[in-house]
N, C-alpha and C positions, 0 to 999 in steps of 0.2 A: 501494501499499500505504499503509495507516492505520499510523502509528507509522515513519518509514522513517524512518533515519539511522545514515548510512553515513560513514566516514573511511576516509582514506587520508594517508598522510604518507609522504615522501618527501624524501630532503637525498645531500648529501656534502657532508661542510667546511661554510662556514659558509653553504652558499643549501639551503632547504630547500622545501618546497612542503606545503602542505597541501591536498586535496581533501576537501566538505563535499558531500556528499548527502543532503536532507532533505527531507519532504514542508513541508506547510501548516501543519503541525499541532504538529511538532515546532518547528518558524521560530515558530512565534507564540508557542509556553511558550515560548523561549527568549527573547525579546525580553520576556516579561515575570518570567523574574529578573532581566533587567538593572533591573527597577526594587526589585527586597527586596536589592541592592547596595547598601551607604554608598556611595560612591565614594570621596568625597572623606577616607573611613578608608582605602582603599587606597592612595592615593593619598603618604597622609601614613607611612603602613608603609612605603611603597618612595621617601620622600625621601634615603635615602642608596645606592639603589641606581637609578639613570636607569632602565640597560637596562629591571626593571622596573616600570618607575612608565610611561614609553613602550607598552609591552606593556600594559599595565593602561588603558593609551589608545584605546591602538586595540581592544583587544575592546569598549572600552566603546559603542565609531566604529560596531562592525559586530555590538554586540545590537540598537543604537537602529536603522541599518535595516535589518533581522527584522524590525522594529515597524513597517515603513510600509507 
């Protein structure tokens, strides 16, 4: 199905699970979004919040892998 993007977030306490289902069109579009985000600015904005900085780095990695 064109444009498929579904997600499910399950969690309890400190443990969460994120399940994302999408088609290749959506995956390629998300990978392109990565090019428009200035990650150095994001990391500067999160320098006083190490958890947010780590989450931003992980998101960047995921988006790069979608583009492969």
